[in-house]
MARZA-465060 format. One line per field, with one value per residue (C-alpha): residue number from 1; chain; x, z, y. Coordinates in pm, whole numbers, plus 50000, padded with zeros to 5 digits. Example, Ala and Ser with C-alpha at 12.3 -4.5 7.8 and 13.67 -1.06 7.14 Angstrom:
i: [1,2];
ch: [A,A];
x: [51230,51367];
z: [50780,50714];
y: [49550,49894];
***
This chain:
i: [1,2,3,4,5,6,7,8,9,10,11,12,13,14,15,16,17,18,19,20,21,22,23,24,25,26,27,28,29,30,31,32,33,34,35,36,37,38,39,40,41,42,43,44,45,46,47,48,49,50,51,52,53,54,55,56,57,58,59,60,61,62,63,64,65,66,67,68,69,70,71,72,73,74,75,76,77,78,79,80,81,82,83,84,85,86,87,88,89,90,91,92,93,94,95,96,97,98,99,100,101,102,103,104,105,106,107,108,109,110,111,112,113,114,115,116,117,118,119,120,121,122,123,124,125,126,127,128,129,130,131,132,133,134,135,136,137,138,139,140,141,142,143,144,145,146,147,148,149,150,151,152,153,154,155,156,157,158,159,160,161,162,163,164,165,166,167,168,169,170,171,172,173,174,175,176,177,178,179,180,181,182,183,184,185,186,187,188,189];
ch: [A,A,A,A,A,A,A,A,A,A,A,A,A,A,A,A,A,A,A,A,A,A,A,A,A,A,A,A,A,A,A,A,A,A,A,A,A,A,A,A,A,A,A,A,A,A,A,A,A,A,A,A,A,A,A,A,A,A,A,A,A,A,A,A,A,A,A,A,A,A,A,A,A,A,A,A,A,A,A,A,A,A,A,A,A,A,A,A,A,A,A,A,A,A,A,A,A,A,A,A,A,A,A,A,A,A,A,A,A,A,A,A,A,A,A,A,A,A,A,A,A,A,A,A,A,A,A,A,A,A,A,A,A,A,A,A,A,A,A,A,A,A,A,A,A,A,A,A,A,A,A,A,A,A,A,A,A,A,A,A,A,A,A,A,A,A,A,A,A,A,A,A,A,A,A,A,A,A,A,A,A,A,A,A,A,A,A,A,A];
x: [50508,50287,50566,50580,50203,50232,50519,50325,50017,50235,50388,50043,49913,50221,50196,49826,49903,50189,49984,49698,49931,50103,49770,49669,49729,50030,50087,50462,50455,50167,50157,49880,49822,49503,49441,49201,49075,48827,48547,48725,49036,48825,48672,49017,49156,48854,48873,49249,49182,48896,49114,49395,49156,49006,49356,49467,49148,49195,49562,49479,49190,49371,49405,49032,48943,49179,49129,48959,48631,48581,48283,48388,48316,47958,47850,47796,48029,48086,48457,48398,48235,48498,48834,49031,48916,49005,49346,49450,49263,49316,49407,49624,49890,49966,50037,50326,50585,50921,50991,51121,50971,50638,50430,50254,50528,50526,50458,50158,50005,50077,49928,49621,49564,49607,49385,49110,49125,49143,49465,49703,49909,49945,50319,50299,50158,50424,50701,50511,50530,50266,50161,50328,50661,50976,51221,51466,51207,51121,51489,51551,51240,51335,51680,51534,51282,51549,51769,51481,51335,51633,51634,51994,51912,51559,51467,51108,51002,50809,51095,51181,50826,50814,51153,51033,50732,50954,51195,50907,50754,51087,51150,50815,50817,51181,51139,50947,50782,50677,50549,50329,50193,50132,49957,49731,49623,49608,49384,49131,49061];
z: [52460,52486,52669,52931,52988,53030,53278,53482,53493,53597,53882,54003,53999,54181,54448,54503,54540,54781,54993,55007,55105,55361,55532,55562,55887,55880,56153,56170,56186,56337,56180,56295,56056,56009,55703,55755,55441,55469,55220,55077,55010,54845,54615,54527,54460,54249,54044,53983,53871,53641,53488,53429,53258,53041,52952,52847,52642,52462,52396,52240,52036,51917,51557,51529,51698,51494,51155,50899,50776,50402,50180,50187,50562,50528,50261,50285,50057,50034,50075,50428,50529,50388,50455,50448,50093,49994,50156,49961,49634,49579,49238,49414,49496,49126,49081,49325,49219,49376,49534,49282,48974,48854,48560,48544,48444,48428,48053,48109,48346,48104,47805,48008,48129,47781,47617,47873,47794,47419,47401,47320,47028,46707,46711,46373,46220,46392,46245,45917,45909,45884,46184,46041,45984,46071,46332,46054,45870,46193,46259,45907,45913,46255,46129,45826,46035,46293,46017,45886,46212,46447,46615,46507,46138,46117,46171,46259,46610,46677,46580,46945,47020,46704,46786,47134,46980,46727,47001,47215,46919,46832,47197,47212,46869,46870,47192,47123,47466,47475,47118,47212,47514,47304,47031,47286,47432,47095,46942,47226,47126];
y: [49502,49192,49011,49285,49260,48883,48931,49189,48965,48671,48872,48978,48619,48487,48758,48680,48309,48378,48615,48362,48078,48301,48364,47997,47815,47592,47326,47373,47745,47932,48269,48487,48763,48942,49150,49431,49601,49882,49940,50244,50038,49766,50028,50163,49813,49718,50040,49991,49633,49748,50021,49768,49523,49798,49922,49574,49528,49863,49785,49449,49593,49908,49785,49721,50051,50270,50100,50321,50185,50141,50069,49703,49694,49821,49571,49197,49001,48627,48682,48810,48483,48245,48408,48083,48011,48367,48337,48029,48089,48458,48598,48853,48596,48550,48921,48934,49187,49237,49572,49821,49656,49786,49681,50016,50254,50630,50611,50383,50635,50918,50730,50631,50987,51138,50875,50940,51312,51238,51439,51154,51283,51085,51016,50843,51162,51374,51158,51124,50743,50472,50261,49953,50131,49939,50068,50152,50363,50545,50616,50750,50968,51106,51204,51382,51573,51661,51808,52019,52144,52168,52513,52576,52510,52649,53014,52931,53043,52723,52497,52423,52307,52098,51945,51851,51673,51494,51382,51254,51070,50909,50816,50635,50470,50360,50161,49836,49809,50172,50149,49850,50036,50348,50146,49975,50311,50490,50223,50266,50626];
***
């Protein structure tokens, strides 16, 4: 789009130069041409030129005009004054993540939300193991609880709900990464 504006401006400048040179007196060829422009035509030409200049200005400034203002824009920060320093010394450049890989997973968001509401369940209590239990102990305890509370084996009406809690607790505690994330959020409560 910018290339087309440059081309149009170039054509206008070339045509003005050619028309000016065509009107000058040349010794070899005497061309008598008189250009008569009325005041109304001058007004029309000037207004078209003004509209074109304003249009070009608005086109080039559209990002600034349409950008939503934030609280950062209304306050005076040192980072606004020294943008080159910020560009090359920013902490954000160290946190580059490739597309598709996120450090904040769905579980992190869930743990954070539940811990803020103080509704994060105690998965260790659900599985009836201590916080320093080994993965093998967690697995054995899960199997025992699953045998007792499975809806097919138990006649209790709440066995499905209890089984869902046991499965969720085992899913979290059997995975090392998820267990670390859970422990970090659970210890904040």
